[in-house]
Biopython code that builds the backbone (N, CA, C, O; Angstrom):
import numpy as np
from Bio.PDB.StructureBuilder import StructureBuilder

atoms = [
    (1, "MET", "N", (38.020, 5.091, 2.172)),
    (1, "MET", "CA", (37.643, 3.912, 3.476)),
    (1, "MET", "C", (37.182, 2.975, 2.186)),
    (1, "MET", "O", (36.560, 3.248, 1.159)),
    (2, "PRO", "N", (37.889, 1.483, 2.808)),
    (2, "PRO", "CA", (37.353, 0.560, 2.489)),
    (2, "PRO", "C", (36.100, 0.039, 2.829)),
    (2, "PRO", "O", (35.926, 0.045, 4.048)),
    (3, "ILE", "N", (35.240, -0.374, 2.231)),
    (3, "ILE", "CA", (33.485, -0.935, 3.258)),
    (3, "ILE", "C", (33.699, -2.350, 2.702)),
    (3, "ILE", "O", (34.307, -2.874, 1.770)),
    (4, "LEU", "N", (32.724, -2.801, 3.957)),
    (4, "LEU", "CA", (32.375, -4.343, 3.404)),
    (4, "LEU", "C", (30.651, -4.123, 3.076)),
    (4, "LEU", "O", (29.865, -3.288, 3.523)),
    (5, "GLY", "N", (30.481, -5.095, 2.238)),
    (5, "GLY", "CA", (29.021, -4.874, 2.096)),
    (5, "GLY", "C", (28.425, -6.482, 1.762)),
    (5, "GLY", "O", (28.776, -7.484, 1.138)),
    (6, "TYR", "N", (27.299, -6.013, 2.611)),
    (6, "TYR", "CA", (26.759, -7.865, 3.135)),
    (6, "TYR", "C", (25.378, -7.687, 2.701)),
    (6, "TYR", "O", (24.660, -6.783, 3.129)),
    (7, "HIS", "N", (24.955, -8.701, 1.710)),
    (7, "HIS", "CA", (23.534, -8.735, 0.908)),
    (7, "HIS", "C", (22.912, -10.120, 1.292)),
    (7, "HIS", "O", (23.669, -11.070, 1.492)),
    (8, "TYR", "N", (21.864, -10.230, 1.377)),
    (8, "TYR", "CA", (21.357, -11.355, 1.972)),
    (8, "TYR", "C", (19.705, -11.325, 1.388)),
    (8, "TYR", "O", (18.912, -10.435, 1.693)),
    (9, "GLY", "N", (19.436, -12.299, 0.639)),
    (9, "GLY", "CA", (18.231, -12.549, -0.284)),
    (9, "GLY", "C", (17.556, -14.074, 0.769)),
    (9, "GLY", "O", (18.236, -15.100, 0.763)),
    (10, "PRO", "N", (16.312, -14.036, 1.538)),
    (10, "PRO", "CA", (16.047, -15.105, 1.870)),
    (10, "PRO", "C", (15.128, -15.742, 0.801)),
    (10, "PRO", "O", (14.744, -16.905, 0.930)),
    (11, "ASP", "N", (14.820, -15.064, -0.129)),
    (11, "ASP", "CA", (13.988, -15.548, -1.361)),
    (11, "ASP", "C", (14.962, -16.316, -2.315)),
    (11, "ASP", "O", (14.703, -17.278, -3.038)),
    (12, "TRP", "N", (16.564, -15.422, -2.077)),
    (12, "TRP", "CA", (17.202, -15.901, -3.570)),
    (12, "TRP", "C", (17.891, -17.269, -3.725)),
    (12, "TRP", "O", (17.938, -17.845, -2.638)),
    (13, "ASN", "N", (18.430, -17.959, -4.716)),
    (13, "ASN", "CA", (19.347, -19.228, -4.916)),
    (13, "ASN", "C", (20.304, -18.781, -5.441)),
    (13, "ASN", "O", (20.612, -17.616, -5.692)),
    (14, "GLN", "N", (21.066, -20.209, -5.715)),
    (14, "GLN", "CA", (21.988, -20.166, -6.528)),
    (14, "GLN", "C", (21.563, -19.618, -8.138)),
    (14, "GLN", "O", (22.186, -18.778, -8.787)),
    (15, "GLU", "N", (20.754, -20.098, -8.416)),
    (15, "GLU", "CA", (20.018, -19.891, -9.947)),
    (15, "GLU", "C", (19.843, -18.320, -10.011)),
    (15, "GLU", "O", (20.589, -17.695, -10.765)),
    (16, "LEU", "N", (18.936, -17.679, -9.292)),
    (16, "LEU", "CA", (19.042, -16.615, -9.532)),
    (16, "LEU", "C", (20.401, -15.159, -9.433)),
    (16, "LEU", "O", (20.661, -14.034, -9.858)),
    (17, "TYR", "N", (20.926, -16.327, -8.484)),
    (17, "TYR", "CA", (22.393, -14.987, -8.212)),
    (17, "TYR", "C", (22.915, -15.264, -9.431)),
    (17, "TYR", "O", (22.820, -14.325, -10.221)),
    (18, "GLN", "N", (23.492, -16.348, -9.887)),
    (18, "GLN", "CA", (23.829, -16.403, -10.860)),
    (18, "GLN", "C", (23.310, -15.928, -12.051)),
    (18, "GLN", "O", (24.159, -15.389, -12.760)),
    (19, "ALA", "N", (21.850, -15.964, -12.631)),
    (19, "ALA", "CA", (21.383, -15.167, -13.655)),
    (19, "ALA", "C", (21.749, -13.583, -13.624)),
    (19, "ALA", "O", (22.085, -12.920, -14.606)),
    (20, "THR", "N", (21.621, -13.149, -12.379)),
    (20, "THR", "CA", (21.666, -11.707, -12.243)),
    (20, "THR", "C", (23.231, -11.269, -12.507)),
    (20, "THR", "O", (23.412, -10.208, -13.104)),
    (21, "VAL", "N", (24.431, -12.083, -12.065)),
    (21, "VAL", "CA", (25.408, -11.901, -12.412)),
    (21, "VAL", "C", (25.816, -11.722, -13.544)),
    (21, "VAL", "O", (26.651, -10.836, -13.729)),
    (22, "ASP", "N", (25.373, -12.466, -14.561)),
    (22, "ASP", "CA", (25.674, -12.504, -15.851)),
    (22, "ASP", "C", (25.093, -11.946, -16.668)),
    (22, "ASP", "O", (25.352, -12.212, -17.842)),
    (23, "ARG", "N", (23.978, -10.853, -16.312)),
    (23, "ARG", "CA", (23.723, -9.757, -16.858)),
    (23, "ARG", "C", (24.422, -8.710, -16.480)),
    (23, "ARG", "O", (24.702, -7.833, -17.297)),
    (24, "ILE", "N", (24.760, -8.651, -15.350)),
    (24, "ILE", "CA", (25.582, -7.357, -14.639)),
    (24, "ILE", "C", (27.150, -7.184, -14.828)),
    (24, "ILE", "O", (27.641, -6.063, -14.964)),
    (25, "LEU", "N", (27.837, -8.232, -14.831)),
    (25, "LEU", "CA", (29.040, -8.910, -15.240)),
    (25, "LEU", "C", (29.410, -9.651, -16.079)),
    (25, "LEU", "O", (30.042, -10.652, -15.743)),
    (26, "PRO", "N", (29.073, -9.333, -17.704)),
    (26, "PRO", "CA", (28.767, -10.650, -18.838)),
    (26, "PRO", "C", (30.464, -10.676, -19.020)),
    (26, "PRO", "O", (30.985, -11.734, -19.374)),
    (27, "ASP", "N", (31.218, -9.597, -18.790)),
    (27, "ASP", "CA", (33.052, -10.053, -19.046)),
    (27, "ASP", "C", (33.461, -10.112, -17.692)),
    (27, "ASP", "O", (33.370, -9.123, -16.964)),
    (28, "ARG", "N", (33.937, -11.273, -17.275)),
    (28, "ARG", "CA", (34.514, -11.424, -16.020)),
    (28, "ARG", "C", (35.942, -10.618, -15.633)),
    (28, "ARG", "O", (36.335, -10.297, -14.511)),
    (29, "ASN", "N", (36.549, -10.411, -16.865)),
    (29, "ASN", "CA", (37.742, -9.553, -17.141)),
    (29, "ASN", "C", (37.710, -7.916, -17.031)),
    (29, "ASN", "O", (38.701, -7.186, -17.067)),
    (30, "ASP", "N", (36.208, -7.467, -16.873)),
    (30, "ASP", "CA", (36.088, -6.440, -16.557)),
    (30, "ASP", "C", (35.241, -5.747, -15.310)),
    (30, "ASP", "O", (34.171, -5.141, -15.376)),
    (31, "LEU", "N", (35.977, -6.002, -14.275)),
    (31, "LEU", "CA", (35.439, -5.831, -12.753)),
    (31, "LEU", "C", (34.898, -4.293, -12.962)),
    (31, "LEU", "O", (35.437, -3.355, -13.551)),
    (32, "PRO", "N", (33.646, -4.368, -12.272)),
    (32, "PRO", "CA", (33.377, -2.979, -11.801)),
    (32, "PRO", "C", (34.453, -2.124, -11.064)),
    (32, "PRO", "O", (35.295, -2.620, -10.315)),
    (33, "SER", "N", (34.342, -0.681, -11.367)),
    (33, "SER", "CA", (35.107, 0.008, -10.563)),
    (33, "SER", "C", (35.030, 0.495, -8.905)),
    (33, "SER", "O", (34.217, 1.294, -8.441)),
    (34, "GLY", "N", (35.995, -0.144, -8.242)),
    (34, "GLY", "CA", (36.504, -0.175, -7.014)),
    (34, "GLY", "C", (36.114, -1.311, -6.340)),
    (34, "GLY", "O", (36.026, -1.310, -5.112)),
    (35, "LEU", "N", (35.876, -2.258, -6.998)),
    (35, "LEU", "CA", (35.677, -3.646, -6.401)),
    (35, "LEU", "C", (37.021, -4.075, -5.786)),
    (35, "LEU", "O", (38.099, -3.823, -6.324)),
    (36, "ILE", "N", (36.864, -4.859, -4.415)),
    (36, "ILE", "CA", (38.540, -5.258, -4.235)),
    (36, "ILE", "C", (37.678, -7.246, -4.111)),
    (36, "ILE", "O", (38.096, -8.221, -4.736)),
    (37, "ALA", "N", (37.007, -7.239, -3.561)),
    (37, "ALA", "CA", (36.785, -8.722, -3.286)),
    (37, "ALA", "C", (35.143, -8.852, -3.595)),
    (37, "ALA", "O", (34.384, -7.937, -3.274)),
    (38, "HIS", "N", (34.716, -9.943, -4.179)),
    (38, "HIS", "CA", (33.546, -10.599, -3.841)),
    (38, "HIS", "C", (33.268, -12.070, -3.533)),
    (38, "HIS", "O", (34.083, -12.963, -3.765)),
    (39, "TYR", "N", (32.358, -12.213, -3.125)),
    (39, "TYR", "CA", (32.287, -13.759, -2.514)),
    (39, "TYR", "C", (30.281, -13.979, -2.062)),
    (39, "TYR", "O", (29.423, -13.257, -1.553)),
    (40, "ALA", "N", (30.333, -15.377, -2.617)),
    (40, "ALA", "CA", (28.584, -15.423, -2.881)),
    (40, "ALA", "C", (28.760, -16.662, -2.273)),
    (40, "ALA", "O", (29.817, -17.257, -2.483)),
    (41, "ALA", "N", (27.451, -17.420, -1.166)),
    (41, "ALA", "CA", (27.432, -18.641, -1.040)),
    (41, "ALA", "C", (26.129, -18.806, -0.354)),
    (41, "ALA", "O", (25.737, -17.720, 0.071)),
    (42, "PRO", "N", (25.200, -19.932, -0.060)),
    (42, "PRO", "CA", (24.103, -20.026, -0.060)),
    (42, "PRO", "C", (24.139, -19.688, 1.607)),
    (42, "PRO", "O", (25.214, -19.661, 2.207)),
    (43, "GLY", "N", (22.966, -19.459, 2.221)),
    (43, "GLY", "CA", (22.872, -18.624, 3.392)),
    (43, "GLY", "C", (22.642, -19.946, 4.420)),
    (43, "GLY", "O", (22.092, -21.020, 4.172)),
    (44, "GLU", "N", (23.209, -19.510, 5.548)),
    (44, "GLU", "CA", (22.835, -20.921, 6.648)),
    (44, "GLU", "C", (21.529, -21.423, 6.981)),
    (44, "GLU", "O", (21.327, -22.611, 7.230)),
    (45, "GLY", "N", (20.663, -20.558, 6.988)),
    (45, "GLY", "CA", (19.173, -21.132, 6.753)),
    (45, "GLY", "C", (18.476, -20.827, 5.789)),
    (45, "GLY", "O", (17.288, -20.512, 5.868)),
    (46, "GLY", "N", (19.167, -20.889, 4.721)),
    (46, "GLY", "CA", (18.372, -20.717, 3.212)),
    (46, "GLY", "C", (18.807, -19.231, 2.945)),
    (46, "GLY", "O", (19.349, -18.365, 3.633)),
    (47, "GLY", "N", (18.295, -19.308, 1.529)),
    (47, "GLY", "CA", (18.286, -17.976, 0.525)),
    (47, "GLY", "C", (19.958, -18.065, 0.221)),
    (47, "GLY", "O", (20.645, -19.084, 0.293)),
    (48, "TRP", "N", (20.410, -16.685, -0.141)),
    (48, "TRP", "CA", (21.879, -16.634, -0.676)),
    (48, "TRP", "C", (22.260, -15.394, 0.178)),
    (48, "TRP", "O", (21.490, -14.800, 0.933)),
    (49, "GLN", "N", (23.741, -15.053, -0.085)),
    (49, "GLN", "CA", (24.179, -14.593, 0.617)),
    (49, "GLN", "C", (25.130, -14.118, -0.201)),
    (49, "GLN", "O", (25.579, -15.007, -0.925)),
    (50, "VAL", "N", (25.863, -12.514, -0.455)),
    (50, "VAL", "CA", (27.054, -12.024, -1.009)),
    (50, "VAL", "C", (27.819, -11.306, -0.110)),
    (50, "VAL", "O", (27.270, -10.644, 0.771)),
    (51, "VAL", "N", (29.095, -11.358, -0.233)),
    (51, "VAL", "CA", (30.149, -10.459, 0.870)),
    (51, "VAL", "C", (30.868, -9.783, 0.075)),
    (51, "VAL", "O", (31.535, -10.364, -0.781)),
    (52, "GLU", "N", (30.877, -8.581, 0.183)),
    (52, "GLU", "CA", (32.029, -8.209, -1.037)),
    (52, "GLU", "C", (32.845, -6.696, -0.345)),
    (52, "GLU", "O", (32.210, -6.092, 0.519)),
    (53, "VAL", "N", (34.038, -6.226, -0.705)),
    (53, "VAL", "CA", (34.726, -5.334, -0.165)),
    (53, "VAL", "C", (34.951, -4.211, -1.331)),
    (53, "VAL", "O", (35.375, -4.603, -2.418)),
    (54, "TRP", "N", (34.783, -3.353, -1.208)),
    (54, "TRP", "CA", (34.991, -2.432, -2.035)),
    (54, "TRP", "C", (35.776, -0.806, -1.769)),
    (54, "TRP", "O", (35.731, -0.354, -0.625)),
    (55, "GLU", "N", (36.325, -0.165, -2.640)),
    (55, "GLU", "CA", (37.482, 0.844, -2.181)),
    (55, "GLU", "C", (36.853, 1.954, -1.345)),
    (55, "GLU", "O", (37.519, 2.454, -0.439)),
    (56, "SER", "N", (35.228, 2.497, -1.670)),
    (56, "SER", "CA", (34.202, 3.165, -1.037)),
    (56, "SER", "C", (33.060, 2.398, -1.129)),
    (56, "SER", "O", (32.713, 1.328, -1.629)),
    (57, "ALA", "N", (32.435, 3.603, -0.260)),
    (57, "ALA", "CA", (30.846, 3.192, 0.223)),
    (57, "ALA", "C", (30.484, 3.945, -1.705)),
    (57, "ALA", "O", (29.884, 3.126, -2.401)),
    (58, "GLN", "N", (30.654, 4.642, -2.074)),
    (58, "GLN", "CA", (30.284, 5.607, -3.074)),
    (58, "GLN", "C", (30.692, 4.560, -4.313)),
    (58, "GLN", "O", (30.420, 5.030, -5.418)),
    (59, "HIS", "N", (31.232, 3.369, -4.333)),
    (59, "HIS", "CA", (31.843, 2.701, -5.682)),
    (59, "HIS", "C", (30.684, 1.380, -5.255)),
    (59, "HIS", "O", (29.840, 0.958, -6.047)),
    (60, "HIS", "N", (30.812, 1.032, -4.295)),
    (60, "HIS", "CA", (29.511, 0.019, -3.955)),
    (60, "HIS", "C", (28.127, 0.747, -4.106)),
    (60, "HIS", "O", (27.334, 0.014, -4.697)),
    (61, "ASP", "N", (27.563, 2.018, -3.738)),
    (61, "ASP", "CA", (26.032, 2.430, -4.084)),
    (61, "ASP", "C", (25.722, 2.426, -5.566)),
    (61, "ASP", "O", (24.655, 2.110, -6.091)),
    (62, "ARG", "N", (27.378, 3.026, -6.429)),
    (62, "ARG", "CA", (26.766, 3.430, -7.373)),
    (62, "ARG", "C", (26.416, 1.770, -8.356)),
    (62, "ARG", "O", (25.462, 1.475, -9.076)),
    (63, "PHE", "N", (27.451, 1.108, -8.028)),
    (63, "PHE", "CA", (27.216, -0.544, -8.692)),
    (63, "PHE", "C", (25.834, -1.148, -8.319)),
    (63, "PHE", "O", (25.180, -1.905, -9.036)),
    (64, "ILE", "N", (25.476, -0.674, -7.022)),
    (64, "ILE", "CA", (23.991, -1.439, -6.591)),
    (64, "ILE", "C", (22.877, -0.446, -7.437)),
    (64, "ILE", "O", (21.760, -0.806, -7.809)),
    (65, "ARG", "N", (23.409, 0.718, -7.608)),
    (65, "ARG", "CA", (21.563, 1.234, -7.989)),
    (65, "ARG", "C", (22.038, 1.169, -9.713)),
    (65, "ARG", "O", (21.034, 1.494, -10.347)),
    (66, "GLU", "N", (22.709, 0.995, -10.270)),
    (66, "GLU", "CA", (23.368, 1.312, -11.859)),
    (66, "GLU", "C", (22.972, 0.007, -12.150)),
    (66, "GLU", "O", (21.889, -0.116, -12.722)),
    (67, "ARG", "N", (23.749, -1.208, -11.823)),
    (67, "ARG", "CA", (23.705, -2.169, -12.269)),
    (67, "ARG", "C", (22.724, -3.374, -11.655)),
    (67, "ARG", "O", (21.918, -4.030, -12.315)),
    (68, "VAL", "N", (22.939, -3.473, -10.520)),
    (68, "VAL", "CA", (22.456, -4.785, -9.215)),
    (68, "VAL", "C", (20.950, -4.309, -9.862)),
    (68, "VAL", "O", (20.324, -4.830, -10.785)),
    (69, "MET", "N", (20.686, -3.391, -9.216)),
    (69, "MET", "CA", (18.674, -3.184, -9.383)),
    (69, "MET", "C", (18.028, -3.297, -10.473)),
    (69, "MET", "O", (16.974, -3.901, -10.672)),
    (70, "PRO", "N", (18.919, -2.475, -11.465)),
    (70, "PRO", "CA", (17.885, -2.993, -12.848)),
    (70, "PRO", "C", (18.027, -4.256, -13.134)),
    (70, "PRO", "O", (17.149, -4.903, -13.705)),
    (71, "ALA", "N", (19.281, -4.787, -12.723)),
    (71, "ALA", "CA", (18.919, -6.618, -13.631)),
    (71, "ALA", "C", (18.083, -6.894, -12.801)),
    (71, "ALA", "O", (16.988, -7.151, -13.300)),
    (72, "ALA", "N", (18.151, -6.971, -11.345)),
    (72, "ALA", "CA", (17.305, -7.706, -10.182)),
    (72, "ALA", "C", (15.826, -7.370, -10.708)),
    (72, "ALA", "O", (15.147, -8.313, -11.113)),
    (73, "GLN", "N", (15.306, -6.100, -10.720)),
    (73, "GLN", "CA", (14.282, -5.739, -11.650)),
    (73, "GLN", "C", (13.615, -6.768, -12.706)),
    (73, "GLN", "O", (12.515, -7.322, -12.717)),
    (74, "GLU", "N", (14.696, -6.802, -13.568)),
    (74, "GLU", "CA", (14.414, -7.446, -14.966)),
    (74, "GLU", "C", (14.190, -9.042, -15.058)),
    (74, "GLU", "O", (13.619, -9.700, -15.928)),
    (75, "LEU", "N", (14.863, -9.463, -13.809)),
    (75, "LEU", "CA", (14.705, -10.803, -13.786)),
    (75, "LEU", "C", (13.370, -11.165, -12.224)),
    (75, "LEU", "O", (13.270, -12.154, -11.497)),
    (76, "GLY", "N", (12.631, -9.952, -12.254)),
    (76, "GLY", "CA", (11.381, -9.948, -11.054)),
    (76, "GLY", "C", (12.202, -10.709, -9.857)),
    (76, "GLY", "O", (11.789, -11.827, -9.549)),
    (77, "ALA", "N", (13.414, -10.142, -9.112)),
    (77, "ALA", "CA", (14.047, -11.061, -8.191)),
    (77, "ALA", "C", (13.334, -10.360, -7.080)),
    (77, "ALA", "O", (12.847, -9.230, -7.111)),
    (78, "PRO", "N", (13.351, -11.082, -6.251)),
    (78, "PRO", "CA", (12.643, -10.605, -5.142)),
    (78, "PRO", "C", (13.795, -9.630, -4.343)),
    (78, "PRO", "O", (14.981, -9.644, -4.673)),
    (79, "PRO", "N", (13.176, -8.651, -3.073)),
    (79, "PRO", "CA", (14.344, -8.014, -2.546)),
    (79, "PRO", "C", (15.156, -8.570, -1.647)),
    (79, "PRO", "O", (14.675, -9.513, -1.018)),
    (80, "PHE", "N", (16.393, -8.214, -1.378)),
    (80, "PHE", "CA", (17.444, -8.248, -0.591)),
    (80, "PHE", "C", (18.113, -7.574, 0.540)),
    (80, "PHE", "O", (18.358, -6.379, 0.369)),
    (81, "GLU", "N", (18.410, -8.038, 1.510)),
    (81, "GLU", "CA", (18.890, -7.084, 2.662)),
    (81, "GLU", "C", (20.420, -6.173, 2.138)),
    (81, "GLU", "O", (21.171, -6.835, 1.421)),
    (82, "THR", "N", (20.721, -5.195, 2.365)),
    (82, "THR", "CA", (21.979, -5.056, 2.393)),
    (82, "THR", "C", (22.651, -3.974, 3.537)),
    (82, "THR", "O", (22.214, -2.830, 3.662)),
    (83, "LYS", "N", (23.587, -4.421, 4.209)),
    (83, "LYS", "CA", (24.498, -3.821, 5.560)),
    (83, "LYS", "C", (25.616, -3.515, 4.865)),
    (83, "LYS", "O", (26.246, -4.369, 4.241)),
    (84, "VAL", "N", (25.963, -2.221, 4.922)),
    (84, "VAL", "CA", (27.662, -1.899, 4.858)),
    (84, "VAL", "C", (28.498, -1.258, 6.035)),
    (84, "VAL", "O", (28.017, -0.409, 6.785)),
    (85, "THR", "N", (29.265, -1.541, 6.094)),
    (85, "THR", "CA", (30.327, -1.029, 7.007)),
    (85, "THR", "C", (31.752, -0.574, 6.726)),
    (85, "THR", "O", (32.185, -0.932, 5.630)),
    (86, "GLU", "N", (32.651, 0.215, 7.572)),
    (86, "GLU", "CA", (33.715, 0.457, 7.161)),
    (86, "GLU", "C", (34.460, -1.028, 7.624)),
    (86, "GLU", "O", (33.894, -1.832, 8.365)),
    (87, "VAL", "N", (35.852, -1.239, 7.041)),
    (87, "VAL", "CA", (36.150, -2.394, 6.968)),
    (87, "VAL", "C", (37.621, -1.935, 7.657)),
    (87, "VAL", "O", (38.473, -1.205, 7.150)),
    (88, "TYR", "N", (37.645, -2.617, 9.014)),
    (88, "TYR", "CA", (38.271, -2.250, 10.277)),
    (88, "TYR", "C", (39.838, -2.906, 9.457)),
    (88, "TYR", "O", (40.708, -2.104, 9.116)),
    (89, "ASN", "N", (40.013, -4.441, 9.222)),
    (89, "ASN", "CA", (41.227, -5.234, 9.233)),
    (89, "ASN", "C", (41.056, -6.167, 8.193)),
    (89, "ASN", "O", (39.901, -6.541, 7.988)),
    (90, "SER", "N", (41.865, -6.575, 7.566)),
    (90, "SER", "CA", (41.737, -7.403, 6.293)),
    (90, "SER", "C", (43.468, -8.061, 5.778)),
    (90, "SER", "O", (44.530, -7.578, 5.384)),
    (91, "LEU", "N", (42.798, -9.676, 6.141)),
    (91, "LEU", "CA", (43.960, -10.455, 6.081)),
    (91, "LEU", "C", (43.747, -11.074, 4.537)),
    (91, "LEU", "O", (42.563, -11.000, 4.209)),
    (92, "VAL", "N", (44.547, -11.623, 3.582)),
    (92, "VAL", "CA", (44.475, -12.473, 2.653)),
    (92, "VAL", "C", (45.636, -13.022, 2.554)),
    (92, "VAL", "O", (46.641, -12.319, 2.453)),
    (93, "ALA", "N", (45.709, -14.619, 2.569)),
    (93, "ALA", "CA", (46.543, -15.269, 1.819)),
    (93, "ALA", "C", (47.168, -15.400, 0.705)),
    (93, "ALA", "O", (46.468, -15.909, -0.171)),
    (94, "LYS", "N", (48.215, -15.137, 0.398)),
    (94, "LYS", "CA", (48.558, -15.528, -0.952)),
    (94, "LYS", "C", (48.766, -16.574, -1.447)),
    (94, "LYS", "O", (49.045, -16.645, -2.644)),
]
sb = StructureBuilder()
sb.init_structure("model")
sb.init_model(0)
sb.init_chain("A")
sb.init_seg("    ")
for serial, (resi, resn, name, xyz) in enumerate(atoms, 1):
    if name == "N":
        sb.init_residue(resn, " ", resi, " ")
    sb.init_atom(name, np.array(xyz, "f"), 0.0, 1.0, " ", f" {name:<3s}", serial, name[0])
structure = sb.get_structure()
């Protein structure tokens, strides 16, 4: 079942996000298994937010555990919140 992952770091910014992405995805043509979509933007009240859609919670959790957390720790990044829920519906414009 596809899931939507929402990540918010109140102490994150675009530079820290980009440094993390550069470490975990050095080749944008080699995306992680199970990733359907990824969007990132400043938070409404500051910080940084990421919204992703994954084929399954297992794909999402493995990527966070094996790639994101080690990179964030290497960069000394502050913690971020994660919420995961099943996708009910999706509409994608062409």
